[in-house]
C-alpha positions in Angstrom: -4.9 -25.0 -44.2 -4.3 -28.3 -45.9 -0.8 -29.6 -46.3 -0.5 -30.4 -50.0 3.0 -31.8 -49.9 3.7 -35.5 -50.2 5.5 -37.4 -47.5 8.3 -38.4 -49.8 9.3 -34.7 -50.3 10.8 -34.2 -46.8 13.4 -36.9 -47.0 14.4 -35.8 -50.5 14.7 -32.2 -49.5 16.8 -33.2 -46.4 19.0 -35.4 -48.5 19.3 -32.8 -51.2 20.2 -30.0 -48.7 22.9 -32.3 -47.1 24.2 -33.0 -50.6 24.3 -29.3 -51.4 26.3 -28.5 -48.3 28.7 -31.4 -48.8 29.3 -30.6 -52.5 30.0 -26.9 -51.7 32.4 -28.0 -48.9 34.3 -30.3 -51.3 34.5 -27.6 -54.0 36.1 -25.3 -51.4 38.4 -28.0 -50.0 39.6 -28.7 -53.6 40.3 -24.9 -54.1 42.3 -24.9 -50.9 44.6 -27.8 -51.7 42.5 -30.9 -50.9 41.2 -32.0 -54.3 41.0 -35.7 -53.6 39.0 -35.7 -50.4 35.6 -37.4 -50.4 32.8 -37.3 -47.7 33.8 -40.7 -46.3 37.3 -39.5 -45.8 36.1 -36.7 -43.5 33.8 -39.1 -41.6 36.8 -41.6 -41.2 39.1 -38.9 -39.9 36.5 -37.8 -37.4 36.0 -41.4 -36.4 39.7 -41.9 -35.8 39.4 -39.4 -33.0 42.4 -37.7 -31.5 44.0 -41.0 -30.4 43.5 -43.0 -33.6 41.9 -46.3 -34.0 42.6 -49.8 -35.4 41.0 -50.8 -38.7 38.5 -52.9 -36.8 37.6 -50.1 -34.5 37.3 -47.7 -37.4 34.8 -50.0 -39.1 32.8 -50.2 -35.9 32.8 -46.5 -35.5 31.7 -45.9 -39.1 29.2 -48.8 -39.0 30.9 -50.5 -41.9 32.7 -53.8 -42.5 36.4 -54.2 -41.7 37.0 -54.6 -45.4 35.3 -51.2 -46.1 37.2 -49.6 -43.3 40.5 -51.0 -44.7 39.7 -49.6 -48.1 39.0 -46.2 -46.6 42.2 -46.3 -44.5 44.2 -47.0 -47.7 42.6 -44.0 -49.3 43.1 -41.5 -46.5 46.7 -42.7 -46.1 47.3 -42.3 -49.8 46.1 -38.7 -49.5 48.4 -38.0 -46.6 45.5 -37.6 -44.1 46.4 -40.5 -41.9 49.3 -42.9 -41.2 49.8 -46.2 -39.4 51.6 -46.6 -36.1 52.3 -49.8 -34.3 49.5 -50.6 -31.9 50.7 -50.0 -28.3 49.2 -53.2 -26.9 49.1 -55.6 -29.9 52.4 -56.2 -31.7 50.5 -57.6 -34.7 48.2 -54.6 -35.1 48.4 -51.0 -36.3 46.7 -47.8 -35.2 45.6 -45.4 -37.8 46.1 -41.8 -36.7 45.5 -38.4 -38.2 48.4 -36.6 -39.8 48.9 -32.9 -39.6 47.5 -32.7 -43.2 44.4 -34.6 -42.0 44.0 -32.3 -39.0 44.3 -29.3 -41.2 41.7 -30.6 -43.6 39.3 -31.2 -40.6 39.9 -27.6 -39.4 39.3 -26.2 -42.8 36.2 -28.3 -43.2 34.8 -26.9 -39.9 35.6 -23.4 -41.1 33.9 -23.9 -44.5 30.8 -25.4 -42.8 30.6 -22.3 -40.7 30.8 -20.1 -43.8 28.1 -22.2 -45.5 25.8 -22.0 -42.4 26.4 -18.2 -42.5 25.3 -18.1 -46.2 22.1 -20.0 -45.2 21.5 -17.5 -42.4 21.9 -14.6 -44.9 19.4 -16.2 -47.3 16.9 -17.5 -44.8 17.5 -15.4 -41.7 19.5 -16.4 -38.7 16.4 -17.1 -36.6 15.0 -19.5 -39.2 18.3 -21.4 -39.5 18.5 -21.7 -35.8 14.9 -22.9 -35.6 15.6 -25.5 -38.4 18.6 -26.8 -36.4 16.5 -26.9 -33.2 13.7 -28.7 -34.9 16.0 -31.3 -36.5 17.7 -31.8 -33.1 14.3 -32.6 -31.6 13.5 -35.1 -34.4 16.9 -36.8 -34.0 16.6 -36.9 -30.2 13.0 -38.3 -30.2 14.2 -41.0 -32.7 16.8 -42.1 -30.3 19.8 -40.2 -31.6 21.9 -40.1 -34.8 21.9 -43.2 -37.0 24.6 -42.6 -39.6 27.1 -45.2 -38.4 25.8 -44.4 -34.9 27.6 -41.0 -35.1 29.0 -41.2 -31.6 30.4 -38.3 -29.7 33.3 -37.9 -32.0 31.2 -35.8 -34.3 30.6 -33.1 -31.7 
């Protein structure tokens, strides 16, 4: 059987599916008291990790410039998701850490993503969703791992 799909369709479908999940997540976060949160805010909070990070380290972890990291830091501080503490080793620097509100938003995000995955399983079948995840994992692994800002272990 000939495959009549064009090569450009796969990345568009993957990007669109990601966008659908993220948009549905943010609609639910807004309903549950987090109306100002944006995708970069969640990535940044994950990148801070449990111990926090300097602005420079945040930029490295996200794969963005120090200026972009600083702008994101201001945004998540303004939303009450992070706060600055004096750096334990460098008197001139700060460490950005998650606040309780930030931790709660990450917990809620995880729960909503689980609900969205369950919806996909109900529509497509649990076996097909699991096979899709397994197949995507193979593609990512063969390609040398995740590329979005290097997505280190803090995403797992």
